[in-house]
C-alpha positions as CSV (number, residue, x, y, z in Angstrom):
1,X,-64.3,20.4,236.3
2,X,-61.6,22.2,235.9
3,X,-58.3,21.4,236.0
4,X,-55.4,23.8,236.8
5,X,-52.5,23.3,234.6
6,X,-49.5,24.1,236.2
7,X,-45.4,25.4,235.6
8,X,-43.6,22.2,235.5
9,X,-40.3,21.6,237.1
10,X,-38.3,20.3,233.6
11,X,-35.2,19.8,235.6
12,X,-33.7,19.1,238.6
13,X,-32.0,22.6,239.4
14,X,-35.4,24.1,237.4
15,X,-37.1,26.7,240.1
16,X,-38.6,29.0,237.8
17,X,-38.6,29.8,234.2
18,X,-40.1,31.4,231.3
19,X,-43.3,30.5,229.2
20,X,-41.7,31.4,226.2
21,X,-45.0,31.0,224.0
22,X,-48.0,29.3,223.8
23,X,-49.1,27.1,220.7
24,X,-52.9,26.6,221.7
25,X,-55.2,29.7,222.4
26,X,-58.1,30.1,224.3
27,X,-61.0,28.1,223.1
28,X,-59.0,25.7,221.4
29,X,-60.2,21.8,222.0
30,X,-57.1,19.8,223.7
31,X,-56.7,16.4,223.3
32,X,-53.9,14.3,225.5
33,X,-50.2,14.8,224.1
34,X,-50.9,17.7,222.2
35,X,-48.0,20.4,222.3
36,X,-49.7,23.5,223.8
37,X,-46.6,25.6,224.7
38,X,-42.8,25.9,224.8
39,X,-41.2,26.6,228.2
40,X,-37.7,27.7,228.5
41,X,-35.5,25.7,231.4
42,X,-32.2,26.6,232.7
43,X,-30.8,24.2,229.9
44,X,-33.1,24.4,226.8
45,X,-36.6,25.2,225.5
46,X,-39.0,22.4,226.3
47,X,-42.2,21.9,224.2
48,X,-44.7,20.7,226.6
49,X,-47.6,18.2,226.1
50,X,-51.0,18.3,227.6
51,X,-51.5,15.0,229.9
52,X,-55.4,15.7,229.6
53,X,-58.5,16.5,227.3
54,X,-61.1,19.1,227.2
55,X,-60.9,22.9,226.4
56,X,-58.0,25.5,226.9
57,X,-60.5,28.1,229.1
58,X,-58.0,30.2,230.3
59,X,-54.8,31.3,229.9
60,X,-53.5,33.1,233.2
61,X,-50.2,33.6,232.6
62,X,-49.3,35.1,228.9
63,X,-46.4,33.8,226.9
64,X,-42.9,36.0,227.2
65,X,-43.4,35.9,230.6
66,X,-40.3,35.6,232.4
67,X,-39.7,34.3,236.6
68,X,-42.9,31.8,236.6
69,X,-42.0,29.4,239.8
70,X,-42.5,26.0,239.7
71,X,-46.1,24.7,239.9
72,X,-47.9,28.0,239.5
73,X,-50.6,28.0,237.7
74,X,-50.6,28.8,234.0
75,X,-53.5,27.8,232.5
76,X,-57.1,26.1,233.4
77,X,-58.5,23.5,231.4
78,X,-62.3,22.9,231.4
79,X,-64.6,20.3,229.7
80,X,-66.9,20.5,226.7
81,X,-69.7,22.9,227.9
82,X,-68.3,24.2,231.0
83,X,-68.6,27.6,232.4
84,X,-64.6,28.9,232.8
85,X,-64.1,29.8,236.2
86,X,-62.4,33.3,236.4
87,X,-59.3,32.2,238.9
88,X,-57.5,28.5,239.3
89,X,-58.8,26.3,241.7
90,X,-57.2,26.5,245.5
91,X,-54.3,24.3,245.8
92,X,-55.4,22.2,248.4
93,X,-55.8,18.6,247.3
94,X,-59.5,18.6,248.0
95,X,-60.2,21.5,245.2
96,X,-59.6,20.7,241.6
97,X,-57.5,18.4,240.0
98,X,-54.1,19.7,239.0
99,X,-52.0,18.4,236.4
100,X,-48.3,19.0,235.1
101,X,-47.3,19.2,231.8
102,X,-45.6,16.4,229.9
103,X,-42.4,17.7,227.8
104,X,-39.8,17.0,225.3
105,X,-37.2,19.0,223.8
106,X,-37.8,21.6,221.1
107,X,-36.5,22.2,218.1
108,X,-34.3,25.2,219.4
109,X,-34.4,27.7,221.9
110,X,-37.2,30.2,222.1
111,X,-37.1,33.9,221.9
112,X,-37.2,35.8,225.2
113,X,-40.1,38.5,225.6
114,X,-43.0,38.0,223.1
115,X,-43.3,36.0,220.8
116,X,-42.2,37.7,217.0
117,X,-45.0,37.5,214.5
118,X,-48.0,37.4,217.4
119,X,-49.5,39.6,215.4
120,X,-53.6,40.1,215.2
121,X,-55.9,38.1,213.1
122,X,-53.6,35.4,211.4
123,X,-51.6,33.1,213.8
124,X,-48.0,32.6,212.2
125,X,-46.6,28.9,211.8
126,X,-42.8,29.1,212.7
127,X,-39.9,27.5,213.9
128,X,-38.6,28.4,217.5
129,X,-35.2,29.6,216.0
130,X,-36.8,31.5,213.2
131,X,-39.0,33.4,215.4
132,X,-35.3,34.0,218.1
133,X,-33.3,35.3,214.9
134,X,-36.8,37.3,214.3
135,X,-37.1,39.1,217.8
136,X,-33.2,39.8,217.5
137,X,-33.4,41.5,214.3
138,X,-36.7,43.3,214.8
139,X,-38.4,41.6,211.7
140,X,-42.4,40.7,211.6
141,X,-42.8,37.3,211.0
142,X,-46.2,38.1,209.6
143,X,-44.8,40.0,206.8
144,X,-42.8,37.1,205.7
145,X,-43.6,33.7,203.8
146,X,-42.6,30.4,204.8
147,X,-40.5,28.2,203.0
148,X,-40.7,24.8,205.5
149,X,-43.1,22.2,205.4
150,X,-46.9,23.5,205.0
151,X,-45.2,26.9,204.8
152,X,-43.8,27.2,208.1
153,X,-41.4,30.1,208.1
154,X,-37.7,28.8,209.0
155,X,-34.3,30.3,209.5
156,X,-33.4,31.1,205.9
157,X,-36.6,33.2,205.6
158,X,-35.7,35.1,208.5
159,X,-31.8,35.6,207.3
160,X,-33.2,36.5,203.7
161,X,-35.2,38.8,204.9
162,X,-33.1,40.6,207.2
163,X,-30.7,41.0,204.3
164,X,-33.2,42.5,202.3
165,X,-33.7,46.9,202.3
166,X,-35.9,47.3,204.9
167,X,-36.8,50.1,207.7
168,X,-34.5,49.3,210.8
169,X,-37.1,48.2,213.6
170,X,-35.9,48.2,217.6
171,X,-35.1,44.2,218.2
172,X,-37.5,43.6,221.3
173,X,-35.1,41.7,223.1
174,X,-32.3,44.6,222.7
175,X,-32.7,47.6,223.5
176,X,-30.6,50.6,223.1
177,X,-30.2,52.4,226.6
178,X,-27.8,55.4,225.4
179,X,-25.3,56.1,223.3
180,X,-22.2,53.8,223.6
181,X,-24.2,50.5,224.8
182,X,-27.2,48.1,224.5
183,X,-28.7,46.2,227.3
184,X,-29.7,42.7,226.1
185,X,-31.8,41.1,228.6
186,X,-30.3,37.4,230.5
187,X,-31.7,34.8,229.3
188,X,-33.2,31.8,231.6
189,X,-30.1,29.8,230.7
190,X,-27.4,32.6,231.9
191,X,-29.8,33.4,234.8
192,X,-29.4,30.0,236.1
193,X,-25.4,29.4,234.7
194,X,-24.3,32.8,236.8
195,X,-26.3,31.3,239.8
196,X,-25.0,27.9,239.8
197,X,-21.3,28.9,239.4
198,X,-21.4,31.6,241.5
199,X,-22.5,29.0,244.5
200,X,-20.3,26.5,243.3
201,X,-16.9,29.2,243.4
202,X,-18.2,30.7,247.0
203,X,-19.7,27.9,248.3
204,X,-17.4,24.8,247.5
205,X,-13.6,24.8,248.1
206,X,-11.8,24.2,245.2
207,X,-8.2,23.0,244.8
208,X,-5.9,22.6,241.6
209,X,-3.7,20.2,240.3
210,X,-1.9,20.8,236.9
211,X,0.2,18.8,235.2
212,X,1.8,18.6,231.2
213,X,1.0,15.9,229.5
214,X,3.1,14.3,226.3
215,X,0.4,13.3,223.2
216,X,2.6,12.1,220.7
217,X,1.7,8.4,221.6
218,X,-1.9,9.1,221.6
219,X,-1.8,11.0,218.4
220,X,0.0,8.5,217.0
221,X,-2.4,5.8,217.9
222,X,-5.5,7.6,216.5
223,X,-4.0,8.4,213.2
224,X,-3.4,4.5,212.9
225,X,-7.4,4.0,214.2
226,X,-8.8,6.4,211.7
227,X,-6.4,4.6,208.6
228,X,-8.2,1.4,209.4
229,X,-11.6,3.0,209.5
230,X,-13.7,2.1,206.0
231,X,-14.2,5.6,203.8
232,X,-18.1,5.8,204.1
233,X,-20.7,3.1,205.3
234,X,-21.9,2.3,208.5
235,X,-19.0,0.7,209.4
236,X,-17.1,4.1,208.8
237,X,-15.8,6.3,211.9
238,X,-13.2,9.1,212.8
239,X,-11.6,9.3,215.9
240,X,-11.0,12.7,217.8
241,X,-8.2,13.6,220.5
242,X,-11.4,14.5,222.6
243,X,-13.2,11.3,222.2
244,X,-9.6,9.6,223.7
245,X,-9.3,12.0,226.2
246,X,-13.4,11.1,227.4
247,X,-12.0,7.5,227.5
248,X,-9.1,8.1,229.1
249,X,-10.7,10.2,231.6
250,X,-13.1,7.0,232.3
251,X,-10.3,4.8,232.7
252,X,-8.6,7.1,235.3
253,X,-11.5,7.3,237.1
254,X,-11.8,3.6,237.1
255,X,-7.8,3.2,238.0
256,X,-8.6,5.9,241.2
257,X,-12.5,5.8,241.5
258,X,-12.0,8.2,244.8
259,X,-12.6,10.9,242.7
260,X,-15.5,9.7,240.8
261,X,-17.8,11.0,243.9
262,X,-19.7,13.8,245.4
263,X,-19.8,15.5,248.3
264,X,-23.4,15.5,250.7
265,X,-23.4,16.8,254.2
266,X,-24.1,13.2,255.6
267,X,-21.5,10.8,253.4
268,X,-19.5,11.0,250.4
269,X,-21.2,9.8,247.5
270,X,-19.2,7.0,245.4
271,X,-20.5,6.3,242.1
272,X,-21.0,2.8,240.5
273,X,-20.8,4.3,236.7
274,X,-18.7,6.5,234.8
275,X,-20.8,9.1,233.0
276,X,-18.5,12.2,231.6
277,X,-20.2,15.0,231.2
278,X,-19.1,17.3,228.3
279,X,-18.8,20.8,228.2
280,X,-20.1,22.0,224.9
281,X,-20.6,26.1,223.7
282,X,-24.1,27.0,222.4
283,X,-25.2,30.1,221.7
284,X,-27.0,31.2,224.8
285,X,-24.4,29.6,227.2
286,X,-23.1,26.1,227.8
287,X,-24.6,22.8,228.3
288,X,-22.9,19.1,229.4
289,X,-24.1,16.6,227.3
290,X,-23.3,12.8,229.2
291,X,-21.4,9.8,227.9
292,X,-23.0,7.4,230.0
293,X,-20.5,4.2,231.0
294,X,-17.7,5.4,229.4
295,X,-15.2,3.0,230.6
296,X,-17.2,0.5,229.1
297,X,-17.3,1.6,225.9
298,X,-15.0,1.4,222.8
299,X,-13.5,4.4,221.1
300,X,-15.9,3.9,217.9
301,X,-18.8,3.9,220.1
302,X,-17.7,7.0,222.0
303,X,-16.8,9.3,218.6
304,X,-20.5,8.5,217.4
305,X,-22.3,9.1,220.8
306,X,-20.3,12.0,221.4
307,X,-20.6,13.8,217.8
308,X,-24.7,13.2,218.1
309,X,-25.2,14.6,221.6
310,X,-23.1,17.7,220.4
311,X,-25.4,18.1,217.3
312,X,-28.0,17.5,219.5
313,X,-27.1,19.8,222.1
314,X,-26.5,22.9,219.3
315,X,-29.9,22.1,218.2
316,X,-31.6,22.3,221.4
317,X,-32.8,18.6,220.7
318,X,-31.1,17.2,223.9
319,X,-33.5,14.9,226.3
320,X,-33.3,16.6,230.2
321,X,-31.5,12.5,231.1
322,X,-29.1,13.4,228.5
323,X,-27.3,16.1,229.8
324,X,-28.8,16.1,233.6
325,X,-26.5,14.0,236.2
326,X,-22.9,12.8,235.5
327,X,-20.1,11.8,237.6
328,X,-17.3,13.9,236.6
329,X,-16.5,17.2,233.9
330,X,-14.7,17.5,231.0
331,X,-13.9,21.1,230.0
332,X,-11.7,20.7,226.7
333,X,-10.6,24.5,224.8
334,X,-7.7,23.0,222.8
335,X,-9.2,24.1,219.7
336,X,-8.8,28.1,220.4
337,X,-5.0,27.2,221.4
338,X,-5.7,28.1,225.1
339,X,-2.2,27.3,226.8
340,X,-3.7,26.2,230.5
341,X,-7.0,27.6,232.5
342,X,-8.9,26.3,235.7
343,X,-12.6,25.2,234.9
344,X,-15.1,25.5,237.9
345,X,-17.0,22.9,239.5
346,X,-20.4,21.5,238.1
347,X,-22.1,20.7,241.6
348,X,-22.9,18.3,242.7
349,X,-19.5,16.7,240.9
350,X,-16.2,16.9,242.6
351,X,-14.0,17.1,239.9
352,X,-13.6,18.8,236.3
353,X,-10.5,18.5,234.2
354,X,-9.9,21.4,232.0
355,X,-8.0,20.3,228.8
356,X,-5.9,22.9,227.0
357,X,-4.2,22.8,223.5
358,X,-1.6,20.5,222.6
359,X,1.6,22.4,221.4
360,X,4.7,21.1,220.3
361,X,7.5,22.0,223.1
362,X,11.2,21.4,223.9
363,X,11.1,18.4,226.6
364,X,14.1,17.3,228.8
365,X,14.6,13.4,228.4
366,X,17.7,11.8,230.3
367,X,20.6,13.8,229.4
368,X,18.9,15.4,226.2
369,X,16.4,18.0,225.1
370,X,13.5,16.7,222.3
371,X,10.5,17.8,220.7
372,X,7.4,16.6,221.9
373,X,3.9,17.4,221.3
374,X,2.3,18.4,225.2
375,X,-0.9,20.1,226.5
376,X,-1.0,21.4,230.1
377,X,-4.1,20.1,232.0
378,X,-6.1,21.1,235.5
379,X,-7.4,19.2,237.5
380,X,-10.3,21.1,240.0
381,X,-11.6,19.0,242.6
382,X,-13.8,19.9,245.7
383,X,-11.3,19.8,248.7
384,X,-14.1,18.9,251.0
385,X,-13.9,15.5,249.7
386,X,-10.7,15.1,247.2
387,X,-7.5,15.9,249.2
388,X,-4.8,17.1,247.2
389,X,-2.5,14.1,247.1
390,X,-6.0,12.2,246.1
391,X,-6.3,14.6,243.2
392,X,-2.1,14.5,242.5
393,X,-2.5,10.8,242.0
394,X,-5.5,11.1,239.7
395,X,-3.7,13.1,237.5
396,X,-0.8,11.4,237.6
397,X,-2.6,7.9,236.5
398,X,-4.2,9.9,233.7
399,X,-0.6,11.2,232.2
400,X,0.5,7.5,232.4
401,X,-2.8,6.5,230.5
402,X,-2.8,9.1,228.1
403,X,1.2,8.9,227.5
404,X,0.9,4.5,227.2
405,X,-2.5,4.8,225.4
406,X,-3.5,1.1,224.4
407,X,-4.9,0.9,227.8
408,X,-7.7,2.5,225.7
409,X,-8.1,-0.1,223.1
410,X,-7.8,-3.4,224.9
């Protein structure tokens, strides 16, 4: 009996997605666990695995198709020797069984539109990142020789081909409409970011509290801790200012737990764990890997975990549970020299802290003017569940933690 393979929901926010490419062809034998396709979600590209075995009898939706609704049949799996139906079985439960694919993170985000190098007569083996770069640069992967494992085409092969003299081809992902500009289609991630932030800004009443925080004591403690680290080996570490601010936020949320909440129509949801979402910029947009139970972890643990999460986020290798959820967000643009900014809430979270650059400023202490390293932080809150006075209380507590940082290590 034939089985419908459905478009899976790979994240709670996913309503539709892009079938980036098929890794199996009609007539191929499929075993349970085989990776058969790549699907682009709102946060990353996921490799999808078959949960049943059989023959891939018919592909209903071609690779490169956008806007496929969750639970839409995308292919039909049949048993050996079974005839292939022309259309998927009806949706009711009495009809043929249906299977949703299992998923795992792909190595990188796949290209939009038809996969580069999908030429007739020869199957091209290339990494998702190589396909994406090839699509952007208009390079036919079938003309390249791969230097990766088993002849797989990798990023360096495409980049080398891009620098070699060759006739310029139009990139399928970006077409010149007329002189003066080009039109680049939105990725699924960009569409979801646009939708979610528009919903957040238009439906959630934002309230902002800004405060200056001195960093000198925290910077001194960081220097002491890093100086005590072994130069190399398994015990080596290097604490960043951002690591310490993640811990400071977590400690503050334990002191003012009324901000570690979210709003629902029926009640205020108060979270037991302190899970900090850290905004990370990636080529296609923004992703927020999560440091779980950050208040219970040492600075060394936070440092190692954050470094690993950020590296895998930029490589497109995060698991869904590593970026879905979180109870509070941090957005740090201090490395860009930003003086101050306000961040948009990441629903359903009720608060996000925008962290600007630390800079040397004159400050008044008593009757004297002295120089200190100061950063401006801005707390954005959902005013339905966090009142202005509570937001001010939280920011004040955060400043005390940062300016007296021994609580981060004891």
